[in-house]
ZAMAR-178022 format. One record per residue (C-alpha): z, y, x negated; residue in three letters; residue number from 1. Coordinates in pm, 1 decimal, padded with zeros to 6 digits, always signed. Layout:
N
@up=Z | north=Y | east=X | residuo=ALA | num=NUM
...
END
This chain:
306
@up=-00952.3 | north=-05921.4 | east=+02083.8 | residuo=MET | num=1
@up=-00682.1 | north=-05723.3 | east=+02266.3 | residuo=ALA | num=2
@up=-00421.7 | north=-05824.2 | east=+02010.1 | residuo=SER | num=3
@up=-00657.8 | north=-05715.2 | east=+01730.9 | residuo=THR | num=4
@up=-00708.9 | north=-05370.1 | east=+01890.1 | residuo=GLU | num=5
@up=-00338.2 | north=-05331.3 | east=+01942.9 | residuo=THR | num=6
@up=-00270.1 | north=-05410.2 | east=+01579.4 | residuo=SER | num=7
@up=-00531.7 | north=-05157.5 | east=+01468.4 | residuo=ALA | num=8
@up=-00386.3 | north=-04894.4 | east=+01694.5 | residuo=ASP | num=9
@up=-00045.2 | north=-04964.2 | east=+01550.9 | residuo=LYS | num=10
@up=-00173.5 | north=-04930.4 | east=+01196.3 | residuo=ASP | num=11
@up=-00338.9 | north=-04599.9 | east=+01289.6 | residuo=THR | num=12
@up=-00015.9 | north=-04470.1 | east=+01440.8 | residuo=ARG | num=13
@up=+00180.1 | north=-04575.9 | east=+01135.8 | residuo=ASP | num=14
@up=-00066.7 | north=-04397.9 | east=+00908.3 | residuo=ALA | num=15
@up=-00043.7 | north=-04081.3 | east=+01117.9 | residuo=LYS | num=16
@up=+00335.3 | north=-04099.7 | east=+01112.0 | residuo=ASP | num=17
@up=+00333.6 | north=-04135.2 | east=+00733.8 | residuo=ARG | num=18
@up=+00094.4 | north=-03841.1 | east=+00698.4 | residuo=ASP | num=19
@up=+00308.1 | north=-03634.4 | east=+00934.7 | residuo=GLY | num=20
@up=+00623.0 | north=-03719.7 | east=+00744.2 | residuo=ASN | num=21
@up=+00451.9 | north=-03634.6 | east=+00415.7 | residuo=ASP | num=22
@up=+00335.3 | north=-03296.0 | east=+00549.7 | residuo=LEU | num=23
@up=+00678.2 | north=-03222.3 | east=+00694.8 | residuo=ALA | num=24
@up=+00840.0 | north=-03312.7 | east=+00364.8 | residuo=GLY | num=25
@up=+00595.3 | north=-03094.5 | east=+00175.4 | residuo=LEU | num=26
@up=+00657.7 | north=-02797.3 | east=+00405.6 | residuo=GLU | num=27
@up=+01033.5 | north=-02843.1 | east=+00379.6 | residuo=ALA | num=28
@up=+01007.4 | north=-02857.3 | east=+00001.4 | residuo=GLY | num=29
@up=+00799.4 | north=-02541.1 | east=-00012.4 | residuo=LEU | num=30
@up=+01039.1 | north=-02362.4 | east=+00221.9 | residuo=ASP | num=31
@up=+01335.1 | north=-02467.7 | east=+00011.6 | residuo=ALA | num=32
@up=+01160.1 | north=-02354.9 | east=-00305.4 | residuo=LEU | num=33
@up=+01075.0 | north=-02017.8 | east=-00155.9 | residuo=GLU | num=34
@up=+01430.8 | north=-01975.3 | east=-00029.5 | residuo=THR | num=35
@up=+01569.5 | north=-02058.4 | east=-00370.3 | residuo=ALA | num=36
@up=+01334.4 | north=-01813.4 | east=-00538.1 | residuo=ARG | num=37
@up=+01399.4 | north=-01523.2 | east=-00301.8 | residuo=THR | num=38
@up=+01764.7 | north=-01587.0 | east=-00229.2 | residuo=GLY | num=39
@up=+01901.6 | north=-01654.4 | east=-00575.3 | residuo=SER | num=40
@up=+02007.6 | north=-01373.2 | east=-00801.9 | residuo=ARG | num=41
@up=+01990.1 | north=-01369.1 | east=-01176.4 | residuo=LYS | num=42
@up=+02318.1 | north=-01388.5 | east=-01366.9 | residuo=PRO | num=43
@up=+02450.2 | north=-01060.1 | east=-01500.5 | residuo=LEU | num=44
@up=+02398.1 | north=-01175.1 | east=-01857.4 | residuo=ARG | num=45
@up=+02031.4 | north=-01253.6 | east=-01792.8 | residuo=GLN | num=46
@up=+01979.2 | north=-00917.8 | east=-01618.8 | residuo=THR | num=47
@up=+02141.4 | north=-00739.6 | east=-01912.9 | residuo=PHE | num=48
@up=+01925.9 | north=-00928.5 | east=-02163.2 | residuo=THR | num=49
@up=+01596.0 | north=-00878.3 | east=-01979.1 | residuo=GLU | num=50
@up=+01627.0 | north=-00529.5 | east=-01831.4 | residuo=LYS | num=51
@up=+01901.4 | north=-00328.3 | east=-02001.9 | residuo=ILE | num=52
@up=+01903.8 | north=-00444.4 | east=-02361.3 | residuo=LEU | num=53
@up=+01531.8 | north=-00388.3 | east=-02446.8 | residuo=PRO | num=54
@up=+01523.2 | north=-00013.4 | east=-02365.8 | residuo=PRO | num=55
@up=+01862.0 | north=+00037.4 | east=-02533.6 | residuo=VAL | num=56
@up=+01733.1 | north=-00130.4 | east=-02849.6 | residuo=VAL | num=57
@up=+01412.2 | north=+00075.8 | east=-02837.4 | residuo=ALA | num=58
@up=+01609.7 | north=+00401.9 | east=-02808.3 | residuo=ILE | num=59
@up=+01838.2 | north=+00295.6 | east=-03093.1 | residuo=ALA | num=60
@up=+01537.9 | north=+00221.2 | east=-03315.4 | residuo=LEU | num=61
@up=+01383.5 | north=+00561.3 | east=-03240.2 | residuo=VAL | num=62
@up=+01711.6 | north=+00736.9 | east=-03323.8 | residuo=LEU | num=63
@up=+01747.4 | north=+00530.9 | east=-03642.9 | residuo=ALA | num=64
@up=+01396.5 | north=+00621.1 | east=-03759.6 | residuo=VAL | num=65
@up=+01455.8 | north=+00984.3 | east=-03667.4 | residuo=TRP | num=66
@up=+01782.9 | north=+00995.0 | east=-03861.7 | residuo=GLN | num=67
@up=+01623.6 | north=+00817.1 | east=-04158.2 | residuo=ALA | num=68
@up=+01347.9 | north=+01078.1 | east=-04178.6 | residuo=LEU | num=69
@up=+01616.6 | north=+01345.7 | east=-04208.9 | residuo=VAL | num=70
@up=+01869.0 | north=+01157.9 | east=-04424.6 | residuo=SER | num=71
@up=+01616.4 | north=+01040.5 | east=-04684.4 | residuo=PHE | num=72
@up=+01456.6 | north=+01387.8 | east=-04684.3 | residuo=LYS | num=73
@up=+01116.9 | north=+01254.7 | east=-04585.3 | residuo=ILE | num=74
@up=+01115.7 | north=+01565.6 | east=-04368.5 | residuo=VAL | num=75
@up=+01365.5 | north=+01793.6 | east=-04541.1 | residuo=ASP | num=76
@up=+01299.5 | north=+02112.2 | east=-04344.6 | residuo=ASP | num=77
@up=+01542.3 | north=+02146.3 | east=-04047.8 | residuo=PRO | num=78
@up=+01317.0 | north=+02411.9 | east=-03898.6 | residuo=THR | num=79
@up=+01055.8 | north=+02139.9 | east=-03849.7 | residuo=LYS | num=80
@up=+01267.4 | north=+01833.8 | east=-03768.9 | residuo=LEU | num=81
@up=+01636.7 | north=+01876.9 | east=-03683.6 | residuo=PRO | num=82
@up=+01872.5 | north=+01582.1 | east=-03706.1 | residuo=SER | num=83
@up=+01980.2 | north=+01394.7 | east=-03391.6 | residuo=PRO | num=84
@up=+02329.1 | north=+01531.1 | east=-03449.5 | residuo=GLY | num=85
@up=+02202.4 | north=+01890.5 | east=-03444.1 | residuo=ALA | num=86
@up=+02019.3 | north=+01833.0 | east=-03115.9 | residuo=VAL | num=87
@up=+02327.2 | north=+01665.8 | east=-02969.3 | residuo=TRP | num=88
@up=+02540.1 | north=+01963.1 | east=-03071.6 | residuo=GLU | num=89
@up=+02305.6 | north=+02205.1 | east=-02895.9 | residuo=VAL | num=90
@up=+02324.1 | north=+01993.9 | east=-02580.2 | residuo=MET | num=91
@up=+02702.1 | north=+01974.7 | east=-02604.6 | residuo=ARG | num=92
@up=+02733.7 | north=+02351.2 | east=-02636.6 | residuo=GLN | num=93
@up=+02503.1 | north=+02403.1 | east=-02338.8 | residuo=ALA | num=94
@up=+02718.3 | north=+02161.8 | east=-02137.9 | residuo=TRP | num=95
@up=+03044.8 | north=+02330.4 | east=-02239.5 | residuo=LEU | num=96
@up=+02900.8 | north=+02669.2 | east=-02145.0 | residuo=GLN | num=97
@up=+02798.9 | north=+02537.1 | east=-01803.9 | residuo=GLY | num=98
@up=+02427.8 | north=+02596.8 | east=-01864.6 | residuo=GLU | num=99
@up=+02288.1 | north=+02246.5 | east=-01907.0 | residuo=LEU | num=100
@up=+02300.0 | north=+02142.8 | east=-01541.8 | residuo=LEU | num=101
@up=+02155.9 | north=+02480.3 | east=-01446.7 | residuo=GLY | num=102
@up=+01849.1 | north=+02421.2 | east=-01663.5 | residuo=TYR | num=103
@up=+01797.6 | north=+02079.1 | east=-01507.9 | residuo=ILE | num=104
@up=+01860.8 | north=+02183.1 | east=-01146.8 | residuo=TRP | num=105
@up=+01627.5 | north=+02483.8 | east=-01166.7 | residuo=THR | num=106
@up=+01334.2 | north=+02261.9 | east=-01264.0 | residuo=SER | num=107
@up=+01423.2 | north=+01955.2 | east=-01056.9 | residuo=VAL | num=108
@up=+01469.9 | north=+02153.8 | east=-00735.3 | residuo=SER | num=109
@up=+01134.9 | north=+02327.6 | east=-00785.7 | residuo=ARG | num=110
@up=+00959.7 | north=+02003.7 | east=-00873.9 | residuo=GLY | num=111
@up=+01092.8 | north=+01802.0 | east=-00579.3 | residuo=LEU | num=112
@up=+01033.2 | north=+02079.7 | east=-00325.2 | residuo=LEU | num=113
@up=+00681.7 | north=+02137.7 | east=-00454.9 | residuo=GLY | num=114
@up=+00612.5 | north=+01763.5 | east=-00446.6 | residuo=PHE | num=115
@up=+00736.8 | north=+01748.2 | east=-00086.0 | residuo=PHE | num=116
@up=+00489.9 | north=+02020.4 | east=+00013.8 | residuo=PHE | num=117
@up=+00215.3 | north=+01835.7 | east=-00175.9 | residuo=ALA | num=118
@up=+00304.9 | north=+01519.5 | east=+00015.2 | residuo=LEU | num=119
@up=+00274.6 | north=+01700.3 | east=+00348.9 | residuo=LEU | num=120
@up=-00070.3 | north=+01831.8 | east=+00254.7 | residuo=ILE | num=121
@up=-00209.0 | north=+01541.6 | east=+00051.0 | residuo=GLY | num=122
@up=-00132.2 | north=+01264.9 | east=+00303.4 | residuo=THR | num=123
@up=-00332.1 | north=+01396.6 | east=+00602.7 | residuo=PRO | num=124
@up=-00601.7 | north=+01520.2 | east=+00366.9 | residuo=LEU | num=125
@up=-00633.7 | north=+01173.6 | east=+00213.7 | residuo=GLY | num=126
@up=-00655.8 | north=+01010.8 | east=+00557.3 | residuo=LEU | num=127
@up=-00920.0 | north=+01258.9 | east=+00665.3 | residuo=LEU | num=128
@up=-01130.6 | north=+01197.9 | east=+00355.5 | residuo=VAL | num=129
@up=-01089.1 | north=+00819.9 | east=+00383.6 | residuo=ALA | num=130
@up=-01177.5 | north=+00792.0 | east=+00752.9 | residuo=ARG | num=131
@up=-01442.4 | north=+01062.1 | east=+00808.2 | residuo=VAL | num=132
@up=-01765.9 | north=+01007.8 | east=+00615.5 | residuo=LYS | num=133
@up=-01882.4 | north=+01368.5 | east=+00636.7 | residuo=VAL | num=134
@up=-01551.0 | north=+01495.9 | east=+00500.1 | residuo=VAL | num=135
@up=-01559.6 | north=+01239.4 | east=+00219.0 | residuo=ARG | num=136
@up=-01910.7 | north=+01343.0 | east=+00120.9 | residuo=ALA | num=137
@up=-01807.5 | north=+01708.4 | east=+00118.0 | residuo=ALA | num=138
@up=-01455.4 | north=+01700.2 | east=-00027.8 | residuo=ILE | num=139
@up=-01429.9 | north=+01367.8 | east=-00213.6 | residuo=GLY | num=140
@up=-01606.3 | north=+01482.7 | east=-00532.8 | residuo=PRO | num=141
@up=-01406.9 | north=+01808.1 | east=-00530.5 | residuo=ILE | num=142
@up=-01076.7 | north=+01616.8 | east=-00514.4 | residuo=LEU | num=143
@up=-01182.9 | north=+01397.4 | east=-00805.9 | residuo=SER | num=144
@up=-01280.6 | north=+01704.7 | east=-01005.1 | residuo=GLY | num=145
@up=-00951.4 | north=+01880.5 | east=-00929.0 | residuo=LEU | num=146
@up=-00760.0 | north=+01571.5 | east=-01035.3 | residuo=GLN | num=147
@up=-00924.1 | north=+01579.0 | east=-01377.1 | residuo=SER | num=148
@up=-00865.1 | north=+01954.0 | east=-01421.9 | residuo=LEU | num=149
@up=-00564.8 | north=+02029.3 | east=-01647.9 | residuo=PRO | num=150
@up=-00280.2 | north=+02177.4 | east=-01446.2 | residuo=SER | num=151
@up=-00221.2 | north=+02451.2 | east=-01700.1 | residuo=VAL | num=152
@up=-00558.6 | north=+02600.4 | east=-01604.5 | residuo=ALA | num=153
@up=-00413.0 | north=+02705.6 | east=-01267.5 | residuo=TRP | num=154
@up=-00126.9 | north=+02909.4 | east=-01412.7 | residuo=VAL | num=155
@up=-00319.6 | north=+03230.7 | east=-01504.4 | residuo=PRO | num=156
@up=-00497.1 | north=+03266.1 | east=-01165.6 | residuo=PRO | num=157
@up=-00175.4 | north=+03177.1 | east=-00979.9 | residuo=ALA | num=158
@up=+00010.0 | north=+03452.8 | east=-01166.8 | residuo=VAL | num=159
@up=-00264.4 | north=+03703.4 | east=-01082.1 | residuo=ILE | num=160
@up=-00279.3 | north=+03599.3 | east=-00716.1 | residuo=TRP | num=161
@up=+00092.2 | north=+03559.3 | east=-00643.0 | residuo=LEU | num=162
@up=+00279.1 | north=+03729.1 | east=-00926.7 | residuo=GLY | num=163
@up=+00571.5 | north=+03598.2 | east=-01130.4 | residuo=LEU | num=164
@up=+00775.8 | north=+03427.5 | east=-00861.0 | residuo=ASN | num=165
@up=+00860.6 | north=+03084.4 | east=-00723.5 | residuo=ASN | num=166
@up=+00558.7 | north=+03090.2 | east=-00491.6 | residuo=GLN | num=167
@up=+00340.0 | north=+03087.3 | east=-00801.6 | residuo=MET | num=168
@up=+00528.6 | north=+02781.5 | east=-00930.2 | residuo=MET | num=169
@up=+00479.3 | north=+02595.3 | east=-00602.2 | residuo=TYR | num=170
@up=+00110.1 | north=+02685.0 | east=-00590.6 | residuo=ALA | num=171
@up=+00055.5 | north=+02535.1 | east=-00936.4 | residuo=VAL | num=172
@up=+00243.8 | north=+02219.1 | east=-00833.5 | residuo=ILE | num=173
@up=+00034.8 | north=+02184.2 | east=-00517.1 | residuo=LEU | num=174
@up=-00293.0 | north=+02227.4 | east=-00700.8 | residuo=LEU | num=175
@up=-00186.9 | north=+01962.8 | east=-00951.0 | residuo=GLY | num=176
@up=-00035.6 | north=+01705.1 | east=-00713.7 | residuo=ALA | num=177
@up=-00235.5 | north=+01717.9 | east=-00388.4 | residuo=VAL | num=178
@up=-00558.5 | north=+01571.0 | east=-00534.8 | residuo=PRO | num=179
@up=-00369.6 | north=+01275.5 | east=-00686.1 | residuo=SER | num=180
@up=-00184.6 | north=+01196.8 | east=-00364.1 | residuo=ILE | num=181
@up=-00500.1 | north=+01227.7 | east=-00153.3 | residuo=ALA | num=182
@up=-00711.3 | north=+01017.2 | east=-00390.3 | residuo=ASN | num=183
@up=-00440.6 | north=+00749.8 | east=-00408.3 | residuo=GLY | num=184
@up=-00436.6 | north=+00721.8 | east=-00029.7 | residuo=LEU | num=185
@up=-00817.2 | north=+00713.7 | east=-00016.2 | residuo=VAL | num=186
@up=-00817.5 | north=+00429.0 | east=-00268.3 | residuo=SER | num=187
@up=-00555.7 | north=+00242.1 | east=-00067.1 | residuo=GLY | num=188
@up=-00747.3 | north=+00282.8 | east=+00260.2 | residuo=VAL | num=189
@up=-01069.0 | north=+00164.8 | east=+00095.6 | residuo=ASP | num=190
@up=-00893.6 | north=-00159.3 | east=-00002.1 | residuo=GLN | num=191
@up=-00774.7 | north=-00241.2 | east=+00351.6 | residuo=VAL | num=192
@up=-00952.0 | north=-00563.5 | east=+00462.9 | residuo=PRO | num=193
@up=-01189.8 | north=-00500.0 | east=+00756.4 | residuo=PRO | num=194
@up=-01030.3 | north=-00796.7 | east=+00932.6 | residuo=LEU | num=195
@up=-00709.5 | north=-00596.2 | east=+00969.4 | residuo=PHE | num=196
@up=-00895.7 | north=-00312.8 | east=+01139.1 | residuo=LEU | num=197
@up=-01078.5 | north=-00547.6 | east=+01376.9 | residuo=ARG | num=198
@up=-00753.5 | north=-00725.2 | east=+01463.6 | residuo=ALA | num=199
@up=-00588.4 | north=-00389.8 | east=+01528.3 | residuo=GLY | num=200
@up=-00867.6 | north=-00279.2 | east=+01758.7 | residuo=ARG | num=201
@up=-00846.8 | north=-00608.5 | east=+01945.3 | residuo=THR | num=202
@up=-00475.9 | north=-00546.7 | east=+02004.5 | residuo=LEU | num=203
@up=-00540.4 | north=-00190.0 | east=+02119.4 | residuo=GLY | num=204
@up=-00440.0 | north=-00012.8 | east=+01797.5 | residuo=ALA | num=205
@up=-00709.0 | north=+00253.1 | east=+01781.1 | residuo=THR | num=206
@up=-00710.7 | north=+00618.9 | east=+01682.4 | residuo=GLY | num=207
@up=-00378.2 | north=+00755.7 | east=+01560.6 | residuo=LEU | num=208
@up=-00199.5 | north=+00437.9 | east=+01668.9 | residuo=LYS | num=209
@up=-00428.6 | north=+00227.1 | east=+01452.4 | residuo=GLY | num=210
@up=-00385.3 | north=+00467.1 | east=+01160.8 | residuo=THR | num=211
@up=-00006.2 | north=+00454.2 | east=+01186.9 | residuo=TRP | num=212
@up=+00038.7 | north=+00082.0 | east=+01252.7 | residuo=HIS | num=213
@up=-00257.4 | north=-00070.4 | east=+01065.1 | residuo=ILE | num=214
@up=-00417.9 | north=+00159.5 | east=+00808.2 | residuo=VAL | num=215
@up=-00112.5 | north=+00322.3 | east=+00649.5 | residuo=LEU | num=216
@up=+00095.3 | north=+00002.1 | east=+00608.3 | residuo=PRO | num=217
@up=-00203.5 | north=-00184.1 | east=+00463.0 | residuo=ALA | num=218
@up=-00283.4 | north=+00105.4 | east=+00226.3 | residuo=ALA | num=219
@up=+00073.7 | north=+00139.4 | east=+00095.5 | residuo=LEU | num=220
@up=+00014.6 | north=-00003.9 | east=-00256.5 | residuo=PRO | num=221
@up=-00259.1 | north=+00248.8 | east=-00333.4 | residuo=GLY | num=222
@up=-00064.5 | north=+00524.9 | east=-00161.1 | residuo=TYR | num=223
@up=+00249.6 | north=+00458.0 | east=-00366.2 | residuo=VAL | num=224
@up=+00041.3 | north=+00458.3 | east=-00685.3 | residuo=ALA | num=225
@up=-00097.5 | north=+00796.1 | east=-00579.4 | residuo=GLY | num=226
@up=+00254.8 | north=+00924.3 | east=-00514.5 | residuo=LEU | num=227
@up=+00368.5 | north=+00822.7 | east=-00862.9 | residuo=LYS | num=228
@up=+00070.3 | north=+00991.7 | east=-01020.6 | residuo=GLN | num=229
@up=+00120.3 | north=+01293.1 | east=-00795.6 | residuo=GLY | num=230
@up=+00479.1 | north=+01330.2 | east=-00913.7 | residuo=TRP | num=231
@up=+00366.4 | north=+01307.4 | east=-01276.6 | residuo=ALA | num=232
@up=+00115.4 | north=+01585.6 | east=-01213.8 | residuo=PHE | num=233
@up=+00379.2 | north=+01788.6 | east=-01026.2 | residuo=SER | num=234
@up=+00624.0 | north=+01765.6 | east=-01314.6 | residuo=TRP | num=235
@up=+00364.3 | north=+01848.4 | east=-01579.7 | residuo=ARG | num=236
@up=+00227.9 | north=+02136.6 | east=-01372.7 | residuo=SER | num=237
@up=+00575.0 | north=+02281.6 | east=-01330.2 | residuo=LEU | num=238
@up=+00651.2 | north=+02258.5 | east=-01701.7 | residuo=MET | num=239
@up=+00324.7 | north=+02437.1 | east=-01783.1 | residuo=ALA | num=240
@up=+00402.9 | north=+02711.0 | east=-01531.0 | residuo=ALA | num=241
@up=+00756.5 | north=+02759.5 | east=-01663.1 | residuo=GLU | num=242
@up=+00636.8 | north=+02777.3 | east=-02022.9 | residuo=ILE | num=243
@up=+00360.4 | north=+03030.8 | east=-01960.6 | residuo=ILE | num=244
@up=+00503.0 | north=+03241.4 | east=-01677.1 | residuo=ALA | num=245
@up=+00846.8 | north=+03340.4 | east=-01802.9 | residuo=SER | num=246
@up=+01038.5 | north=+03606.7 | east=-01611.9 | residuo=PHE | num=247
@up=+01416.3 | north=+03673.0 | east=-01597.7 | residuo=PRO | num=248
@up=+01429.7 | north=+03665.0 | east=-01216.7 | residuo=ASP | num=249
@up=+01285.2 | north=+03310.8 | east=-01213.9 | residuo=LEU | num=250
@up=+01586.1 | north=+03163.3 | east=-01390.7 | residuo=GLY | num=251
@up=+01576.4 | north=+02931.8 | east=-01689.7 | residuo=ILE | num=252
@up=+01426.6 | north=+02593.2 | east=-01623.9 | residuo=GLY | num=253
@up=+01343.3 | north=+02324.4 | east=-01876.8 | residuo=LEU | num=254
@up=+00999.5 | north=+02468.5 | east=-01949.6 | residuo=GLY | num=255
@up=+01147.9 | north=+02812.0 | east=-02006.2 | residuo=GLN | num=256
@up=+01413.8 | north=+02656.2 | east=-02230.2 | residuo=LEU | num=257
@up=+01136.4 | north=+02500.2 | east=-02437.3 | residuo=LEU | num=258
@up=+00959.4 | north=+02835.4 | east=-02467.8 | residuo=GLU | num=259
@up=+01284.9 | north=+03010.4 | east=-02561.3 | residuo=ASN | num=260
@up=+01337.3 | north=+02760.4 | east=-02842.0 | residuo=GLY | num=261
@up=+00984.7 | north=+02823.2 | east=-02970.3 | residuo=ARG | num=262
@up=+01030.6 | north=+03201.3 | east=-02962.0 | residuo=ASN | num=263
@up=+01359.2 | north=+03170.5 | east=-03152.4 | residuo=ALA | num=264
@up=+01213.3 | north=+02912.2 | east=-03396.5 | residuo=SER | num=265
@up=+01508.1 | north=+02692.9 | east=-03298.4 | residuo=ASP | num=266
@up=+01378.2 | north=+02336.6 | east=-03326.9 | residuo=MET | num=267
@up=+01706.9 | north=+02190.5 | east=-03208.9 | residuo=ALA | num=268
@up=+01664.2 | north=+02378.2 | east=-02880.3 | residuo=MET | num=269
@up=+01299.8 | north=+02270.1 | east=-02863.6 | residuo=VAL | num=270
@up=+01397.1 | north=+01904.3 | east=-02902.5 | residuo=PHE | num=271
@up=+01677.3 | north=+01951.9 | east=-02650.8 | residuo=GLU | num=272
@up=+01423.6 | north=+02073.3 | east=-02392.7 | residuo=ALA | num=273
@up=+01177.9 | north=+01792.4 | east=-02474.8 | residuo=ILE | num=274
@up=+01445.8 | north=+01524.6 | east=-02437.0 | residuo=LEU | num=275
@up=+01569.1 | north=+01672.7 | east=-02109.0 | residuo=LEU | num=276
@up=+01215.3 | north=+01691.6 | east=-01967.7 | residuo=ILE | num=277
@up=+01156.4 | north=+01328.9 | east=-02066.8 | residuo=LEU | num=278
@up=+01492.1 | north=+01213.9 | east=-01928.4 | residuo=THR | num=279
@up=+01440.8 | north=+01382.4 | east=-01591.5 | residuo=VAL | num=280
@up=+01091.4 | north=+01236.0 | east=-01557.9 | residuo=GLY | num=281
@up=+01217.4 | north=+00884.9 | east=-01632.0 | residuo=ILE | num=282
@up=+01518.4 | north=+00925.5 | east=-01400.6 | residuo=ALA | num=283
@up=+01306.0 | north=+01034.6 | east=-01103.7 | residuo=ILE | num=284
@up=+01073.7 | north=+00739.1 | east=-01155.9 | residuo=ASP | num=285
@up=+01361.5 | north=+00489.5 | east=-01181.7 | residuo=LEU | num=286
@up=+01557.5 | north=+00631.1 | east=-00886.7 | residuo=LEU | num=287
@up=+01274.0 | north=+00697.9 | east=-00640.8 | residuo=ILE | num=288
@up=+00934.4 | north=+00552.1 | east=-00723.1 | residuo=PHE | num=289
@up=+01024.4 | north=+00221.7 | east=-00890.3 | residuo=SER | num=290
@up=+01245.6 | north=+00108.0 | east=-00596.9 | residuo=PRO | num=291
@up=+00973.7 | north=+00218.5 | east=-00353.5 | residuo=LEU | num=292
@up=+00710.8 | north=+00024.3 | east=-00546.4 | residuo=GLU | num=293
@up=+00931.0 | north=-00287.2 | east=-00560.9 | residuo=ARG | num=294
@up=+00991.3 | north=-00266.3 | east=-00185.6 | residuo=TRP | num=295
@up=+00618.1 | north=-00248.1 | east=-00115.8 | residuo=VAL | num=296
@up=+00542.4 | north=-00543.4 | east=-00344.6 | residuo=LEU | num=297
@up=+00831.1 | north=-00749.0 | east=-00208.9 | residuo=ARG | num=298
@up=+00726.7 | north=-00687.0 | east=+00151.8 | residuo=SER | num=299
@up=+00389.9 | north=-00843.8 | east=+00061.9 | residuo=ARG | num=300
@up=+00539.7 | north=-01142.4 | east=-00116.3 | residuo=GLY | num=301
@up=+00418.2 | north=-01018.5 | east=-00454.4 | residuo=LEU | num=302
@up=+00760.6 | north=-00973.1 | east=-00608.7 | residuo=LEU | num=303
@up=+01046.2 | north=-01222.5 | east=-00617.5 | residuo=VAL | num=304
@up=+01382.6 | north=-01078.5 | east=-00522.8 | residuo=ARG | num=305
@up=+01615.5 | north=-01080.8 | east=-00819.1 | residuo=SER | num=306
END
C-alpha cells in the first residue's frame, strides 16, 4: 500500500513538474516574442516603402493632375487655376525677398502662443467639469455648443471688444480651442476605469494627488485627442481672424497673405497661401502631436516600437 502511494505521489510530482516546465517555457517564449517585437527596428528600405513613399507618390499624383488640367487646357484661365510652376515662382520670389519666413513665423508664433494659453485654461476647466457634477451640469452643454460654433463667428465681436490687435487674435484662438481641449479631457476622464480610482484611494492618492498621479495619466489618450483637435481649431481660428481683421500694424501672416491674393485677383498668391497654411498644419502635427500620440500608445502597450 505504501509503495503504491509513493508511486502515485511521484507521478503527481512529475505531472506538476511537467506543467511547471510547460508554463515556464510558454512565459519565456512570450517574453522573447515581446522583446523581439519591441526591440527590433524595421530596415530602412521597409520604412521608406511604408512611410515615406506613399505620401510622396500621393503628392506627385496631385501635382501631375494639377499640371494636366493646365497643360491640356481643361482649365485654361490662369486667373482661376495657375500652374504649379507659377505658384512655385511666387514662393521663390517671396523667399528671395526674405518675406516667406516672415509670413510663416507671424502666423505660427501667434498660433502656438494662443494654443499655449488655451492649454492653460482648457486643462483645469476640463478637470473641473469632469470631476464636479454641478459644474458639468452647468457648463458641459455650453462647452459642447461652443465647440460646434464656427470660429469665424467670434471675429466680429472680438474686433469690436478688443480692436485690431494681437489680443483680438488670441481671444479668437482661445474661444476656438478651449472647448475642444476641455471636452477632450472630460472624455478621457470619463473613460478611466473606476478600479483605478479605488486603487488610488487605497494607496492614499486622493484630491490633487489622485488627480495628478491617477486621473491625468489614465485620461491621456482622450486628452491628447482633445489637444490635437484644439490645435486644429486654433489654427483655423487664427486663419479666419487674419483674413477678416487685416491691419498694417498686425503684420502679414498666412491668412493676410491669402486675403491679399484675393484682393489682387492673384491666384498664384492665393494658392501659395493655401499651400503654406496646409504645410504648416501638417508639420505641427507631425513634429508635436503625432510623436506625443505614439508615446501615449506605446506606454500602454498599444503600439509596437519600430
